[in-house]
N, C-alpha and C positions, 0 to 999 in steps of 0.2 A: 550518769552516778558512779561513782568508785566501785570496782568489782565486789568487794566485800559487802560494801552498803546495799549492793542490787540482790544479795542473797536473802535480803530482809522481804522482797517481793516474793521469794519462792516460800517462805514460813508463812508471809500473808494470804498467799495462795491456800496453802494447808490450813489455817486458820477459818477462811471462808467456807472450804468445802466441809468442814467440821459443824459448821454454824448452820448449813443446809440440813443436818440430820435431824430426825424427830428426838432422837436420843442424845442430841449434843451434849459434849461436856462443857460448853460455854457457847457464849453469842457474841461474835464479833460482825457488828452492823457495817463496818467499815473496810473489814479486810478485803473483800472483792475489789473494790474501787482502788485500795492502796496497792493492790498486786497487780491489776492490770493484765493483759493479755500475756505480756511476756514473764509475768510471775507463774501463771498457770501452766505454760510452755516448758519453763523452767523446772517446775514439781513434776510434770509427766515425765520428764527426760530423767530426772533425778531417779526416779521408780526403776524407770526402764533399765538403767545401768545396774541397778542392784537387784535384778532378776525378775521385774515386771509385778513382784507382789507387794503392794504399798503396806508399810508397817505404821501403827499410829505412833510414831515417834514424835511429831511435831505436836499432835493433840493431846498427848500424856504430858508432855513436857509443859505445855501451856498450863493444862490444868494444875498439874503440879505445883508449878510457881505461884499461880493464881491462889491457890489454898494455901501457900506459904506466905505470900505478903499479906492476905487478909488474916492471920492467925497473928503473926507479930503486931499487926496494927491495932486489932481488936482484942487480942487477949494480953499480948506483951505491951500493949498501949505505946509502940513506937509510933512516932509522928512523923518522921522524916526519912524518905524512900529515895533511892538513887538507882535509876536504871543505866548501868554503863554500857554504853554501844545499844542505846534503846530501839533504832532501828524503826521498822513501821508499827511499833508496839502500841496498843490502845487501852492500854489498863486504865489511865488517867480517865478514859471516857465510859470504860464499860464496868469497871468495878464499883460496887456499893462501899466506899470508903467511909470509914469513921470521921467524925468531926475534927477539923484540926490539921489533917494529913497534909503534909507539903510534900509533893513529887517532883525530882528534877531528871530530866531525860538529857544524858549526854550523847552526844554523836557528831558526824561529820557535819557541816554546814549545809551539804547538798542534800543529805540524807533527811535533814530536819525540814530544809526548805520545800522539798518534795512533798513531804508529809502534812506541813501545813497548807500549802497551795489546796491540796485536795481536801484536806478537812474543814478549812476555813468557807470551801465552797459549799459543801454540805453541813454547814452550820452545825458543827460538832462543838458540844459544849462540855469540858472537864468536870469531873465529880470531885475534885479537889483542888486544891492551889497547884498549878501546873507551872514549872519552871523549865524552860530549854537553855540548854548550854551548847552553844558550838565549840568542839576540842577536836585536837587530834590527840589520840590515845598513845600515840608514840612519842608524843612530849609532854611537858609539864601540864597536862591536864587538872591536877588538883588545884593549881592557884587559880585557874578560870573557874572551879567550882566555888573555891573559898570565896571569891569576889561576887556572889551572889546571895541568896537569903539562906545559904547552906550554913548549919551551926554545927562545928566539930566537936562541941563541948556536949551534944545531946545523942542519945542512942539512934542509930541508923540502921536501916535494913537496905542492904546492896543486893542487885541482882544483875548477874554478869551471864546473859542466855545466848547460848549460839555464837560465842566469840572465841573462845579462847583456842579452838581448833585452828583458828588462821593467824596466830602469833607464834613467833619463835619462843623457845623456852624461856629464854633470861627475860622476855618482855613479859611474859606471864607472870613470872615471880616476882618481877618489879610491880606490876599491877595489883598482885593480889597485897603484896606487903604494903602499898600505897593506902589500898582501902582499909588495911588494919591500923595504919599509923593515924588515919583520919577517923577512926572510931574508938569511943569510949568503950568500956566492959559493958557488956549485955547488948552490944551492936549485933545484928544479924546479917549473913550472907546466904543467897543461893547461887548456885553456879553448876554448870554441866559440862563433861567431859566426854570425848570420843575416843572409842578403842577400835583400832583397825583389826579384826578378827575374822570376818566373814569373807569366802573367797571371791565375793563379788566386789569387794572393797577397791580392788585396782582400777575397775571402772568407774566408781565413785571419785577417785584420787584424779584419774584422768579428766573427768568431766570438768570437776572445780579448778582444776589447774588450767584446762581449756578457758575456762570463763574468767582467769586472772585473779582467782583466790586459791591458790593452792593450800592443802591442809598441811601445816607444819608442826602441829603438836598434840599427842596421843599419850598421856601417861598411863603408865603401869599402876601407879600408885597415888590416885588424886588425894586420899585422905592424907596420906604423909606429907605429900605437897603442899596441903592447905596448911596442916600443923608447922611446916618449916617457915609458912609465911603469917604466922600468928592468929591461925584460925582451927577452932576444934571442931571437926566436921564428922558427917555420917552420911553414907551414901546409899542411894536407892537404885534398885534395878528397874528399868524401862518396865521387862515384862510382868514383874510381881506389882507395879503400879498400875500398870496397864489392866491385869485381870482384877484389882481392887476398883477399879473405876469404870468396869465393864467393856473393857477394850483388850480382850486376851489377844495374845501374839498369834498371827495366822501359823498354821502347821509347818507351811511350807518356807516359811524364814525362820530361821536359827534366832533364837532372842540375842540381841547384843548385850556385849560386856560394858557399853558406855553406861556411864552413871550422872544422876541428878545428885547434888548435894546441897546439903543445908548446914550451915556452921555459926558458931557463936565466938564472939571476941572474948577471950578470958582478960585476966588481969596481967598486963604486959610485964 
């Protein structure tokens, strides 16, 4: 699997561990088998280089965007959802979607193939209309999406989770602008960004570079970035959302300045 695609096994491992808790924020029944031993080993190494104090980054982010997608589909009645660089995301299988939702998973062929082989073996059944689209996000991916059942005239909920940090700045802006161009007013976007503010971050950078997926994008003003690309955004702090969800930040770990953002497409 491509190095960036492989990081989805790390996040699957984090979801698996959260799913084992009695007070879990979500239940991902397929996360452990998708992560495999390599995913759990990568997760342990990830926390080791950050000072050996696990933070609930992945757990809070997963639940935050679960709630975002369910809100925009249930309350704002959006029926078209696109997961860009979906990785080993299992929301199509584990969330209680309202009737009529069409969900599109975009990612590299090897990532989608790996996930399909495992989910098929376990008889996983999606809870919405699920479409997989094999794309290279460095090229004209929007044409591949438009060639499916995607309808550009309908409001869309986009999710770009755990992706932007691996892209050059120019590619990030191009990607965000493309999602805006494919979106009618009232469309919604969820995205997260990374801020390199902690002293231990050099070990984190070295680890990911060693794995072949260097961190290349850490914006100082993500709200402004989304605004330039056609999205009206609001940022949320991990520690504040963690406290709200019952996952307070460890005292030994300074809260991150990384952000989770939701945004709306206004009138162009």
